[in-house]
RODO-2510 file (C-alpha; in nm, 4 decimals, decimal comma):
residues 245
     n   res          X          Y          Z
     1     m     7,5995    15,8279    11,2941
     2     a     7,9097    15,7687    11,5072
     3     t     7,7524    15,4564    11,6552
     4     g     7,6863    15,3164    11,3105
     5     w     8,0421    15,3885    11,2036
     6     l     8,1803    15,2077    11,5109
     7     q     7,9567    14,9103    11,4451
     8     l     8,0865    14,8975    11,0890
     9     q     8,4485    14,9103    11,2071
    10     s     8,3786    14,6392    11,4632
    11     a     8,2293    14,4158    11,1938
    12     v     8,5352    14,4712    10,9728
    13     a     8,7655    14,3867    11,2635
    14     m     8,5751    14,0654    11,3368
    15     k     8,5886    13,9711    10,9681
    16     h     8,9671    14,0042    10,9749
    17     f     8,9740    13,8055    11,2968
    18     y     8,7860    13,5144    11,1450
    19     r     9,0102    13,5178    10,8381
    20     f     9,3180    13,5230    11,0583
    21     s     9,1824    13,2397    11,2753
    22     i     9,1192    13,0223    10,9701
    23     f     9,4694    13,0976    10,8431
    24     v     9,6333    13,0028    11,1751
    25     c     9,4218    12,6884    11,2011
    26     g     9,5357    12,5965    10,8535
    27     l     9,8949    12,6384    10,9600
    28     s     9,8345    12,4241    11,2653
    29     c     9,6850    12,1508    11,0485
    30     v     9,9881    12,1621    10,8217
    31     g    10,2083    12,1357    11,1280
    32     f    10,0271    11,8213    11,2356
    33     a    10,0477    11,6645    10,8901
    34     s    10,4072    11,7398    10,7908
    35     a    10,6863    11,4982    10,8702
    36     s    11,0164    11,3958    10,7129
    37     s    11,0345    11,0585    10,5422
    38     l    11,1990    10,7594    10,7083
    39     l    11,2750    10,6110    10,3657
    40     k    11,5977    10,6913    10,1859
    41     n    11,5855    10,8452     9,8371
    42     g    11,2056    10,8215     9,8118
    43     g    11,2032    11,0415     9,5022
    44     f    11,4510    10,8117     9,3197
    45     e    11,6540    11,1188     9,2228
    46     t    11,9934    10,9741     9,3183
    47     n    12,1275    10,6989     9,0954
    48     t    12,5051    10,6829     9,1040
    49     r    12,5203    10,3283     8,9632
    50     n    12,3722    10,4140     8,6247
    51     t    12,5607    10,6005     8,3525
    52     g    12,2915    10,6213     8,0868
    53     f    11,9710    10,4813     7,9445
    54     l    12,1514    10,1962     7,7655
    55     y    12,1982    10,0331     8,1068
    56     w    11,8489    10,0913     8,2363
    57     w    11,7201     9,7317     8,2362
    58     g    11,6717     9,6079     8,5906
    59     d    11,8394     9,9116     8,7446
    60     v    11,7041    10,0881     9,0528
    61     a    11,7932    10,4072     9,2369
    62     d    12,0373    10,4276     9,5270
    63     d    11,9139    10,2782     9,8563
    64     w    11,6617    10,0571     9,6751
    65     r    11,6812     9,6873     9,5922
    66     p    11,4928     9,5244     9,3021
    67     v    11,2369     9,2453     9,3091
    68     s    11,2803     9,0828     8,9645
    69     s    11,3794     9,3679     8,7288
    70     p    11,2078     9,7036     8,7923
    71     d    11,3253     9,9967     8,5851
    72     m    11,4632    10,3466     8,6267
    73     w    11,3017    10,6274     8,4278
    74     d    11,4542    10,9688     8,3711
    75     d    11,2918    11,2600     8,1885
    76     t    11,6387    11,3816     8,0884
    77     g    11,7849    11,0429     7,9940
    78     v    12,0893    11,0939     8,2169
    79     a    12,0357    10,8058     8,4596
    80     g    11,7600    10,5839     8,3276
    81     n    11,5258    10,4962     8,0466
    82     v    11,3589    10,7890     7,8659
    83     p    10,9751    10,7771     7,8788
    84     g    10,8270    10,7503     7,5325
    85     y    11,1616    10,7042     7,3596
    86     d    11,3331    10,3797     7,4619
    87     s    11,0232    10,1702     7,5262
    88     v    10,6493    10,1631     7,4684
    89     s    10,6071    10,1564     7,8459
    90     m    10,5301    10,4900     8,0114
    91     v    10,4709    10,6729     7,6832
    92     g    10,4288    11,0426     7,7578
    93     a    10,4936    10,9979     8,1297
    94     h    10,7018    11,2380     8,3344
    95     a    10,8169    11,2202     8,6935
    96     h    10,5666    11,3383     8,9510
    97     s    10,8416    11,5630     9,0873
    98     g    11,2054    11,6045     8,9948
    99     n    11,3302    11,4111     8,6914
   100     r    11,3294    11,0453     8,7917
   101     f    11,0832    10,7762     8,8903
   102     a    11,0701    10,3976     8,9182
   103     g    10,8710    10,1505     8,7086
   104     m    10,7478     9,7971     8,7670
   105     a    10,5589     9,5412     8,5610
   106     s    10,2954     9,2891     8,6642
   107     k    10,2382     9,0028     8,4173
   108     q     9,9792     8,7644     8,5525
   109     s     9,9998     8,5432     8,2430
   110     i    10,3520     8,4299     8,3379
   111     n    10,3386     8,4977     8,7141
   112     f    10,5927     8,7777     8,6832
   113     y    10,5610     9,0536     8,9434
   114     e    10,8212     9,3276     8,9843
   115     g    10,8767     9,5332     9,2948
   116     l    11,1067     9,7500     9,5024
   117     v    11,2615     9,7170     9,8467
   118     g    11,3343    10,0451    10,0247
   119     n    11,5848    10,1064    10,3052
   120     l    11,4784    10,2882    10,6209
   121     n    11,7026    10,5418    10,7897
   122     q    11,5475    10,4977    11,1351
   123     v    11,4277    10,2137    11,3559
   124     l    11,0491    10,1941    11,3848
   125     t    10,8893    10,2052    11,7288
   126     v    10,6731     9,9103    11,8302
   127     g    10,3073    10,0099    11,8637
   128     e    10,3484    10,3394    11,6754
   129     s    10,1331    10,4130    11,3711
   130     y    10,3101    10,4869    11,0409
   131     t    10,1892    10,6023    10,6998
   132     l    10,3432    10,4792    10,3757
   133     s    10,2579    10,7136    10,0874
   134     l    10,3449    10,7364     9,7195
   135     w    10,2280    10,8597     9,3795
   136     l    10,1223    10,5915     9,1321
   137     y    10,0982    10,6012     8,7527
   138     a     9,9528    10,3432     8,5103
   139     d    10,0451    10,3456     8,1410
   140     t     9,8249    10,2709     7,8376
   141     d    10,0564    10,1197     7,5791
   142     y    10,2348     9,8411     7,7614
   143     s    10,0289     9,5483     7,6363
   144     f     9,7326     9,4331     7,4309
   145     t     9,5620     9,3260     7,7534
   146     p     9,6238     9,6236     7,9822
   147     g     9,4942     9,6199     8,3363
   148     f     9,5475     9,7859     8,6699
   149     a     9,7436     9,6625     8,9699
   150     p     9,7277     9,7130     9,3452
   151     i    10,0590     9,7093     9,5308
   152     r    10,1268     9,4598     9,8063
   153     v    10,3261     9,6118    10,0922
   154     s    10,5250     9,3773    10,3134
   155     w    10,7985     9,3646    10,5751
   156     a    11,0252     9,0654    10,5127
   157     n    10,7671     8,7966    10,4330
   158     t    10,4885     8,9498    10,6393
   159     e    10,2137     9,1328    10,4520
   160     i    10,1329     9,4789    10,5910
   161     g     9,8545     9,5764    10,3538
   162     w     9,7715     9,6947    10,0013
   163     l     9,7875    10,0235     9,8123
   164     a     9,4817    10,0630     9,5903
   165     q     9,5291    10,0467     9,2138
   166     n     9,4855    10,3497     8,9898
   167     t     9,1375    10,4403     8,8718
   168     v     9,2547    10,6065     8,5459
   169     r     9,5563    10,5859     8,3187
   170     n     9,8233    10,8398     8,2311
   171     e     9,7740    11,0303     8,5540
   172     w     9,9625    11,0354     8,8842
   173     q     9,7365    10,9418     9,1742
   174     y     9,8141    10,9612     9,5458
   175     r     9,7993    10,6457     9,7580
   176     e     9,8741    10,5774    10,1241
   177     l     9,8649    10,2920    10,3735
   178     v     9,8550    10,3229    10,7530
   179     f     9,9992    10,0408    10,9654
   180     t    10,1211     9,9776    11,3188
   181     a    10,4839     9,8769    11,3738
   182     t    10,5372     9,5297    11,5191
   183     q    10,8323     9,3830    11,7071
   184     e    10,9594     9,2402    11,3778
   185     m    10,9913     9,5926    11,2379
   186     a    11,1844     9,7386    11,5320
   187     v    11,5267     9,6498    11,3936
   188     p    11,8164     9,8517    11,2487
   189     n    11,8451     9,8744    10,8699
   190     g    11,4801     9,7864    10,8194
   191     q    11,3378     9,7362    10,4709
   192     i    10,9886     9,7640    10,3287
   193     t    10,8781     9,5937    10,0051
   194     m    10,6271     9,7154     9,7447
   195     q    10,5283     9,4701     9,4712
   196     a    10,2658     9,5037     9,1963
   197     f    10,0072     9,2262     9,1643
   198     g     9,7523     9,2879     8,8900
   199     t     9,5320     9,1171     8,6371
   200     g     9,6409     9,1147     8,2758
   201     n     9,9681     9,2872     8,1916
   202     v    10,0276     9,6103     8,3787
   203     y    10,3122     9,8603     8,4008
   204     l    10,3252    10,1129     8,6849
   205     g    10,5274    10,4198     8,7695
   206     l    10,6120    10,5079     9,1308
   207     d    10,7405    10,8372     9,2639
   208     d    10,7787    11,0357     9,5866
   209     v    10,7566    10,7365     9,8185
   210     g    10,7452    10,8420    10,1827
   211     l    10,7196    10,6809    10,5244
   212     a    10,6460    10,8786    10,8400
   213     k    10,4764    10,8524    11,1756
   214     t    10,1040    10,8995    11,1329
   215     q    10,0237    11,2512    11,2475
   216     p     9,7038    11,3238    11,4428
   217     v     9,4483    11,5462    11,2716
   218     p     9,3473    11,8373    11,4981
   219     e     8,9882    11,8290    11,6203
   220     p     8,7567    12,1120    11,5062
   221     m     8,7337    12,2251    11,8689
   222     t     9,1125    12,2667    11,8742
   223     c     9,0959    12,5251    11,5970
   224     a     8,7977    12,6912    11,7645
   225     a     8,9867    12,7184    12,0938
   226     l     9,2867    12,8612    11,9101
   227     g     9,0657    13,1230    11,7506
   228     l     8,9123    13,2217    12,0853
   229     g     9,2590    13,2571    12,2298
   230     l     9,3434    13,5106    11,9602
   231     l     9,0293    13,7162    12,0235
   232     p     9,1818    13,9419    12,2969
   233     f     9,4746    14,0176    12,0667
   234     v     9,2417    14,1237    11,7837
   235     r     9,0374    14,3413    12,0209
   236     r     9,3493    14,5188    12,1470
   237     r     9,4640    14,5841    11,7913
   238     w     9,1223    14,7230    11,7016
   239     r     9,1091    14,9500    12,0083
   240     a     9,4601    15,0737    11,9401
   241     g     9,3521    15,1640    11,5897
   242     q     9,0500    15,3503    11,7175
   243     s     9,2514    15,5534    11,9691
   244     g     9,4871    15,6630    11,6943
   245     k     9,2101    15,8159    11,4824
***
C-alpha cells in the first residue's frame, strides 16, 4: 500500500515537473522573441503638430515623413481624423492599440500611392538580420472598386521587400518582413519607407510598426536540455516534501 502511495506521489511530482518545464521553456522563447523597436513612435501615438481633426489631411505622427498625403486617425478625435465620422475611409475602424494609427491610399487608376517614412533611433549593423513588423487594416467603403494592397518596403531608393496584403477587410492582420542590413543602411539617422501599391482603389490602416534584430528561435532540444537541468531540483523538492510527512 505504501509503495503504491509513493508511486502516486512520484507521478504527481513528475507531472508538476513537466508543467514547470513547459512554463520555463515558454519564458525562454519569449525572451528570444522580445526586443525593443528601433523605429521612433511606431504606434503613432505622439502627434504634437496636429491640433484637431480639421487639420488631418496629409498629416503624419511625430518622427514620420509622408509620401504624398497619408493621414492621421484618432479614435478620440484629438489629433487626427475620426474613423467613421469625418470620412468614408476606415468606417468603424479603431486603432490596433492605443488611440491613433496611420492611413494610406493606393489609387492605381491615377498612379497615386501614399506611404510613410520612419526614422530609426539606432544605426543598423551590416550583415545583421532585422525584422520589420506591423499591423495592417483594409477598409470596405473607400471606393466603388475596392481592392487590397501589398506594401513595398525600401531604404532610400533600394527595395528591401514586400509586406503581404490583407486577406480580409475590417480586421487588423499581422505582417512582417525579414531582411539583412547592407552597407547603405549602416548610417546615422536612417529611414525606412513603406508605400502601398495595390490594384483598384485601396485604403489601408497601419499601426504598431516595429523594427528589431531578428531573434533566434530556440531549438526543441534547447528546451529539453533546460527541462533536464531542472530535474534534480524537482527531485530534491519532492524528497524534502516526503521527509516532512
